[in-house]
C-alpha positions in Angstrom: 35.5 -35.2 -25.2 32.6 -34.3 -26.9 29.8 -36.6 -24.9 31.6 -34.6 -22.1 31.6 -31.2 -23.1 27.6 -31.9 -23.5 26.8 -32.7 -20.2 29.4 -29.6 -18.9 27.1 -27.2 -21.3 23.6 -28.9 -20.0 25.0 -28.2 -16.5 25.8 -24.7 -17.5 22.0 -24.0 -18.6 20.7 -25.5 -15.6 23.2 -23.6 -13.1 22.4 -20.6 -15.6 18.3 -20.6 -15.3 18.9 -21.2 -11.5 21.0 -18.0 -11.0 18.9 -16.0 -13.3 15.3 -17.4 -12.7 16.1 -18.3 -8.8 13.5 -20.7 -8.2 13.1 -21.8 -4.4 13.7 -26.2 -4.3 10.1 -26.2 -2.5 7.4 -28.6 -4.3 4.5 -25.9 -3.3 6.0 -23.5 -5.7 4.6 -23.0 -9.2 8.9 -21.6 -10.1 9.8 -25.3 -9.1 7.9 -27.3 -11.1 8.7 -24.7 -14.0 12.5 -25.2 -13.1 12.0 -28.8 -13.4 10.5 -28.3 -17.2 13.3 -26.4 -18.2 15.7 -28.8 -17.3 13.8 -31.4 -18.8 13.4 -29.3 -22.0 16.5 -29.8 -23.6 16.4 -33.6 -23.2 13.4 -33.8 -25.0 14.4 -31.7 -27.7 17.9 -34.1 -28.3 16.2 -37.1 -27.7 13.8 -35.8 -30.7 16.2 -34.6 -33.2 17.7 -38.2 -32.8 14.5 -39.8 -32.9 13.2 -38.1 -35.6 16.4 -36.8 -37.3 18.3 -40.4 -37.8 15.4 -42.3 -39.8 16.8 -45.0 -41.7 19.9 -45.4 -39.8 19.9 -48.4 -37.3 22.4 -47.4 -34.8 24.2 -44.1 -33.9 27.7 -44.6 -33.3 30.2 -42.5 -31.5 34.1 -43.2 -32.7 32.6 -46.6 -34.3 31.3 -47.7 -30.8 27.3 -48.2 -30.7 25.6 -45.7 -28.3 22.4 -45.5 -29.0 20.1 -47.3 -31.0 17.6 -45.3 -33.4 14.7 -47.0 -30.9 16.2 -46.6 -27.6 16.4 -42.5 -28.9 12.7 -42.9 -29.5 12.1 -44.5 -26.0 14.1 -41.3 -24.4 12.0 -39.1 -26.3 8.8 -40.6 -25.0 10.0 -40.9 -21.6 10.6 -37.3 -21.3 8.0 -35.9 -23.2 5.6 -38.3 -20.5 7.9 -36.4 -17.6 7.0 -32.6 -18.8 3.4 -33.4 -19.4 3.1 -34.8 -15.6 5.1 -31.8 -14.6 2.7 -30.1 -16.1 -0.1 -32.0 -14.7 0.9 -32.7 -11.2 0.6 -28.6 -10.4 -2.8 -28.1 -12.6 -4.3 -31.1 -10.6 -2.9 -30.1 -7.2 -4.3 -26.9 -8.0 -7.5 -28.0 -9.0 -8.3 -30.2 -5.8 -7.2 -27.6 -3.5 -8.8 -25.0 -5.2 -11.6 -22.7 -3.7 -14.7 -25.0 -5.2 -13.5 -27.9 -2.8 -12.2 -25.4 -0.2 -14.4 -22.7 0.1 -14.3 -22.3 4.2 -10.8 -22.3 4.2 -10.1 -20.2 2.1 -12.6 -17.6 4.1 -11.0 -18.7 7.3 -7.8 -17.6 6.3 -8.1 -13.8 7.9 -11.6 -13.7 10.8 -11.9 -9.8 11.2 -14.0 -9.8 15.0 -16.4 -7.1 15.3 -15.6 -4.0 17.3 -17.1 -0.5 17.8 -16.5 2.3 16.1 -14.2 3.7 19.3 -12.0 0.8 18.4 -10.5 3.4 16.3 -9.2 6.1 18.5 -9.5 10.0 17.9 -7.7 11.3 15.4 -4.1 12.9 16.1 -3.4 15.1 13.1 0.4 14.0 14.3 0.0 10.4 13.5 -2.0 10.9 10.5 -1.0 10.1 6.8 -2.4 12.6 5.2 0.4 12.9 2.5 -0.6 10.3 -0.2 2.3 7.9 -1.9 2.8 10.2 -5.2 3.2 13.6 -3.2 5.5 11.5 -1.1 7.3 10.3 -4.6 7.4 14.0 -5.9 9.2 15.1 -2.9 11.5 12.4 -2.5 12.6 13.3 -6.0 12.8 17.1 -5.5 14.8 16.3 -2.1 17.3 13.8 -4.5 17.6 16.5 -7.4 19.4 19.4 -4.8 22.3 16.5 -4.4 24.4 17.3 -7.3 27.1 15.1 -6.6 24.8 11.8 -5.5 22.1 12.3 -8.4 24.0 11.5 -11.4 25.5 8.2 -9.4 21.9 7.8 -8.0 17.9 7.1 -8.4 15.4 7.2 -6.0 13.4 3.6 -5.3 9.8 4.0 -6.3 8.9 1.7 -3.1 8.0 4.3 -0.4 7.0 2.1 2.2 4.2 3.6 4.8 6.3 3.1 8.5 5.4 4.1 11.9 8.8 5.6 13.3 9.5 7.4 15.7 6.1 8.0 17.3 4.7 9.3 13.9 4.2 8.3 10.2 6.3 8.1 7.8 6.9 6.8 3.9 10.8 5.9 3.6 12.4 4.7 0.5 16.0 3.7 -0.8 18.3 5.5 -3.6 18.8 3.0 -6.1 22.0 2.1 -8.8 21.8 4.2 -11.4 22.9 1.8 -14.0 25.2 -1.2 -14.7 28.0 0.9 -15.3 27.1 3.6 -11.7 26.7 -0.1 -10.1 30.5 -1.3 -10.6 31.6 2.7 -9.4 30.2 2.7 -6.8 29.6 -1.2 -5.7 32.6 -0.8 -3.2 30.9 1.7 -1.0 27.4 0.7 -1.9 24.2 2.5 -1.5 24.9 5.7 0.7 21.0 7.2 1.8 17.8 6.7 1.9 14.7 9.2 1.8 11.9 10.3 4.8 8.9 11.7 3.9 7.0 12.8 7.1 2.9 11.3 6.1 1.7 14.6 8.4 3.0 17.3 7.4 5.5 16.8 4.0 8.6 17.3 5.5 11.6 15.4 3.6 15.2 14.5 4.5 18.0 12.4 2.9 19.5 10.4 5.7 23.0 9.8 4.9 23.8 6.3 6.6 27.9 7.8 7.2 26.0 10.4 9.5 24.2 7.7 11.6 27.8 5.5 12.0 26.9 2.9 9.2 28.3 2.2 5.9 26.9 2.0 2.5 24.3 -0.6 1.7 25.2 -3.0 -0.4 22.8 -5.8 -0.7 20.2 -4.0 -2.3 17.6 -5.3 -5.5 19.4 -2.8 -7.9 22.4 -4.4 -7.1 24.1 -7.3 -9.3 25.9 -11.1 -9.3 26.0 -11.7 -5.5 25.5 -8.6 -4.5 21.8 -8.7 -5.6 19.3 -8.6 -3.0 17.0 -11.8 -4.1 20.0 -13.7 -4.9 21.9 -13.4 -1.7 18.6 -14.4 0.3 17.8 -17.2 -2.6 21.5 -18.9 -2.0 21.3 -18.5 2.0 17.3 -19.6 2.0 17.2 -22.0 -1.2 14.2 -23.7 0.0 12.3 -20.6 0.9 9.0 -19.2 -0.8 9.7 -15.3 -0.9 7.8 -12.4 -1.4 8.7 -9.1 -2.6 11.2 -7.3 0.2 10.1 -4.1 1.8 12.5 -1.5 2.9 11.8 0.0 6.8 14.2 1.4 9.1 14.1 0.4 12.6 13.4 2.9 15.4 17.4 3.8 15.7 17.1 4.9 11.6 19.0 1.5 10.9 17.6 0.3 7.3 16.4 -3.1 6.8 15.0 -4.8 3.9 11.8 -7.2 5.1 11.6 -10.1 2.6 8.2 -12.1 3.7 8.0 -16.0 3.5 5.2 -17.8 2.1 3.5 -21.7 2.0 0.7 -22.8 -0.1 -1.6 -25.8 0.7 -1.0 -27.1 -2.8 0.9 -25.7 -5.9 0.2 -21.6 -5.7 -2.8 -22.3 -4.0 -4.1 -20.8 -0.5 -1.2 -18.2 0.2 -0.1 -18.5 4.0 2.4 -16.4 5.5 4.8 -18.4 7.6 6.9 -15.3 8.5 9.5 -13.3 7.3 13.4 -12.7 6.9 15.5 -9.3 8.2 18.7 -8.7 6.0 21.1 -6.2 6.8 21.7 -4.6 4.0 25.3 -3.4 4.9 26.4 -6.3 6.1 24.4 -8.8 4.7 23.8 -11.1 7.6 20.2 -12.3 8.1 17.6 -13.8 10.3 14.0 -15.8 9.9 11.2 -15.1 12.5 8.6 -17.0 12.2 4.9 -15.6 12.7 4.2 -14.4 16.4 7.5 -13.5 16.4 8.4 -10.6 14.0 10.0 -7.7 16.1 7.4 -5.0 17.0 9.3 -2.2 15.2 8.3 -3.8 11.9 5.6 -2.7 10.3 4.8 -4.6 6.6 4.9 -8.2 7.2 1.4 -9.0 5.8 1.5 -7.3 1.7 -1.7 -5.6 0.9 -2.1 -7.7 -1.9 -2.4 -10.7 -0.2 -4.5 -8.8 2.9 -7.2 -7.7 0.4 -7.6 -11.4 -1.2 -7.8 -13.0 2.2 -10.2 -10.4 3.0 -12.1 -10.0 0.2 -12.4 -14.7 0.5 -14.1 -14.1 3.5 -16.4 -12.0 2.6 -17.5 -14.0 -0.3 -17.0 -17.3 0.5 -18.7 -18.2 3.8 -21.4 -19.8 2.3 -19.8 -21.5 -0.7 -18.1 -20.8 -3.9 -21.2 -21.8 -5.8 -22.7 -18.9 -3.1 -20.1 -16.4 -4.2 -20.5 -16.4 -8.1 -24.2 -17.2 -8.6 -26.8 -16.7 -5.7 -24.1 -14.2 -4.0 -26.5 -14.1 -0.9 -24.6 -12.1 2.1 -21.7 -11.6 -0.2 -19.3 -8.7 0.8 -16.4 -7.4 -0.8 -13.5 -4.6 -0.1 -13.6 -1.2 -1.8 -11.9 -0.4 -4.5 -8.8 1.1 -3.2 -6.9 0.9 0.8 -5.3 3.2 2.9 -3.4 3.4 6.1 -3.6 4.2 9.6 -1.5 4.3 12.6 -2.5 2.7 15.6 -0.5 1.5 18.9 2.5 1.6 17.1 1.6 0.0 14.1 0.7 0.9 10.6 -3.0 -1.4 9.7 -4.6 -1.4 6.1 -8.2 0.3 5.8 -10.9 -0.8 3.2 -14.1 -0.3 3.4 -16.9 -2.9 2.8 -19.8 -3.3 0.1 -22.2 -5.3 -1.5 -21.1 -7.6 -4.2 -23.4 -5.4 -6.2 -21.4 -2.1 -6.9 -23.1 0.6 -5.2 -22.6 3.6 -3.8 -22.8 2.6 0.2 -20.3 0.7 2.4 -21.8 -1.8 5.0 -18.8 -0.9 7.4 -15.2 -1.2 7.4 -12.2 -3.4 8.1 -8.8 -2.9 9.7 -5.8 -5.0 9.8 -1.9 -4.9 11.5 0.1 -5.4 8.9 2.6 -7.2 11.2 0.8 -9.2 13.1 -2.8 -9.9 11.0 -5.0 -8.8 13.5 -8.3 -7.8 12.1 -11.4 -6.0 12.9 -14.4 -5.2 10.9 -16.7 -2.4 11.9 -20.4 -2.8 10.7 -20.9 1.3 10.1 -23.6 1.6 7.2 -22.9 5.0 4.8 -21.4 6.2 1.9 -18.5 4.2 0.2 -14.9 5.9 -0.8 -15.2 6.3 -4.3 -19.1 8.6 -3.7 -16.8 10.7 -0.8 -14.3 11.6 -2.9 -16.6 12.5 -5.9 -18.3 14.5 -3.4 -15.2 16.6 -2.2 -14.5 17.1 -6.2 -18.1 18.7 -6.7 -17.5 20.8 -3.4 -14.7 22.3 -5.4 -15.5 21.4 -8.9 -15.0 25.1 -10.1 -11.3 24.4 -9.5 -11.2 21.1 -11.1 -9.3 19.2 -8.1 -9.0 15.7 -7.8 -9.5 13.7 -4.6 -7.2 11.3 -3.1 -8.0 7.7 -2.0 -9.8 8.9 1.5 -8.7 7.6 5.1 -11.3 6.8 7.6 -10.9 8.8 11.0 -12.3 9.6 14.3 -13.7 13.0 15.1 -15.4 13.2 18.5 -17.0 9.8 17.9 -17.8 10.3 14.0 -16.1 8.3 11.1 -15.2 10.7 8.6 -13.2 10.2 5.6 -10.4 12.7 5.5 -8.7 13.3 1.3 -6.6 15.6 -0.2 -7.8 17.4 -3.4 -5.2 18.2 -5.5 -4.3 20.1 -8.8 -1.5 18.5 -11.0 -0.3 16.3 -8.0 0.1 19.3 -5.9 -1.7 19.2 -2.8 -4.3 22.6 -2.8 -6.9 21.8 -0.5 -8.1 19.1 2.0 -11.7 17.9 2.5 -13.7 15.8 5.2 -16.9 14.4 4.2 -19.2 12.2 6.6 -18.7 8.7 6.0 -22.5 8.2 7.2 -23.3 11.1 4.9 -21.5 12.2 1.9 -23.6 15.3 1.3 -21.8 16.8 4.5 -18.7 18.2 3.2 -16.3 20.8 4.4 -12.7 21.9 2.8 -10.0 23.9 4.0 -6.7 25.3 1.9 -3.7 23.5 2.3 -2.3 26.1 4.6 -5.0 26.1 6.9 -4.5 24.1 10.2 -6.6 20.9 10.7 -8.3 21.8 13.5 -10.0 24.3 11.4 -11.5 21.4 8.9 -12.5 19.5 11.9 -14.2 22.1 13.8 -16.1 22.9 10.6 -17.1 18.9 9.9 -18.5 19.5 13.6 -20.5 22.1 12.9 -22.1 20.6 9.6 -22.5 17.2 11.4 -24.6 19.6 14.0 -22.6 19.1 16.8 -21.7 22.7 18.0 -21.1 21.9 21.5 -18.0 20.0 20.4 -16.7 23.1 18.8 -17.4 25.4 21.5 -15.2 23.1 23.6 -12.1 23.5 21.4 -11.4 27.1 20.4 -14.5 29.1 20.3 -14.6 33.3 21.6 -17.8 34.7 22.0 -17.5 38.6 21.9 -19.9 41.8 21.1 -19.0 43.5 18.2 -19.9 47.0 16.8 -20.7 46.7 12.9 -18.8 49.1 10.7 -19.0 47.9 7.2 -21.0 44.7 5.7 -20.1 43.1 2.1 -21.0 39.7 0.5 -19.6 37.3 -2.0 -20.8 34.5 -3.1 -17.9 31.5 -3.3 -18.2 28.1 -4.8 -22.1 28.7 -5.2 -22.2 29.3 -1.8 -22.9 32.8 -0.3 -20.7 34.3 2.4 -20.8 37.9 4.5 -18.0 40.0 5.9 -18.3 42.0 8.7 -16.1 44.5 9.9 -15.7 46.1 13.1 -14.7 49.4 14.7 -11.7 47.8 15.3 -10.7 46.7 11.8 -11.1 43.1 12.1 -13.0 40.7 9.8 -15.3 38.5 10.1 -17.2 35.9 7.9 -20.1 33.7 8.1 -21.8 31.3 5.8 -25.2 32.1 5.0 -27.5 28.9 5.9 -30.7 28.3 7.7 -29.4 28.9 11.2 -27.8 32.5 9.9 -30.3 33.5 7.4 -32.6 35.8 9.7 -29.4 37.2 12.1 -27.3 38.0 8.7 -29.9 39.1 5.9 -31.1 41.8 8.7 -28.3 43.2 9.6 -27.3 46.7 9.1 -24.0 49.0 9.1 -23.7 50.7 13.1 -25.3 48.4 15.3 -24.3 45.7 17.6 -24.0 42.4 17.6 -22.8 39.3 20.2 -21.2 36.3 18.3 -19.8 33.3 19.0 -16.7 32.9 16.4 -13.8 30.3 16.0 -10.2 32.1 16.7 -7.2 32.2 14.3 -4.6 34.3 12.8 -6.4 35.5 9.6 -10.4 36.4 9.3 -12.7 35.0 12.2 -15.5 32.9 11.2 -18.7 33.3 13.1 -20.5 30.0 13.9 -23.4 31.9 16.2 -25.3 35.1 16.5 -26.2 35.6 19.9 -29.5 37.0 20.9 
């Protein structure tokens, strides 16, 4: 009776660990070996207890029946100990013989970016450019949730905010989550009722109610418990798969999905490789496994950012072997200290700069990776790195003390340009553009001004005046009725008023100095200016 009870307790012990930790039954996964150690550990402890605690007794008896002699308990302890040591050693030996030291070339070729021209990056389209960063998206999402008084006490907003290509634009999407253990049991029958979308181009935020789409609530989610927990539901359906963290996305009809990338390793936990993805419908709990190359085109995040950065760093550093990557470092390159996203051809691409292993203020080029297909492109364009560009943008408005977001690389009339937000206490106050070739060329606008004004300023700074003229400039002869000057951010600006009380402004530069310094009231002057709803900006005085 007692012996049977011990076996039951031991089996419950193993089942409990599996239910909570959810290890894959796959020898490539480190979690599998941890599970084996956990299973054998009680046997080792019990064996040692009897082997050491029964010293002096020749036999261990149960109801006057010889069960095990003391020497056999010792032997069981020895066997259990050897097995645990082996279980520890196998992953360590496997990790060693499949490491970068012995297989540098294989690690370097997990991803192989093809070299392309900068023209592969499409001309900037601000209806598809994710200028609203994750932190700002989270603030907007929390704000819209705060207005839903009937839900705010029952649900929280997930911090996920996945970047997706959706409805011919770019959005961040995130689901609601259960607000604790009690709220889960209170709401589990109906499930999670909504998710939030934030338009990354303009910050427009919506709380999408699933019932308005004719759908039920999401029941199989990460914040659910017991059998409805997303990872537990997946593990019981796919016991041998090695999972990554699930990513929340929506298809073009607005139907929510969780996309869980699957992996394998060459050894135990080394040379990680994506094998496909499981698409789970959180409403019904139904799921489908897709292999690499078969992923539906609407999906965006199959290859996670951390793995792509790791692969890119290996590709740049291990081409000439592991030793060179650590010591000689001949030709060794790494990615920048950050990344961002680009929308291209309906997919989300991860963007990062490429710099030398020795930290400096320059980039050797840029790299883009399709997060769905793994296609990678490298653009060799030497220039400033992202950190230098951020500092340059912050210096342009240093009197305000604004902080720059990590920049986004865009194509402005064939010119590589960094685009970033300038924020004060998390709120976007201005936008800036910095030349990716020369970080001293900086322009800014207020957050309520159109981006066309920013690109026009950038083109003028880059010396591409004819591109600005092709856009929204006009020529006009005005009669100057008033002239005022002002120093803004260390720059001198002239403000002119014509006889119709329209105001024009012009920055004092080497190109405008002769025209402005000697300009007098009650004189006529011909100008070329950028037309806008407010103050017109003069870009040229025409002789």
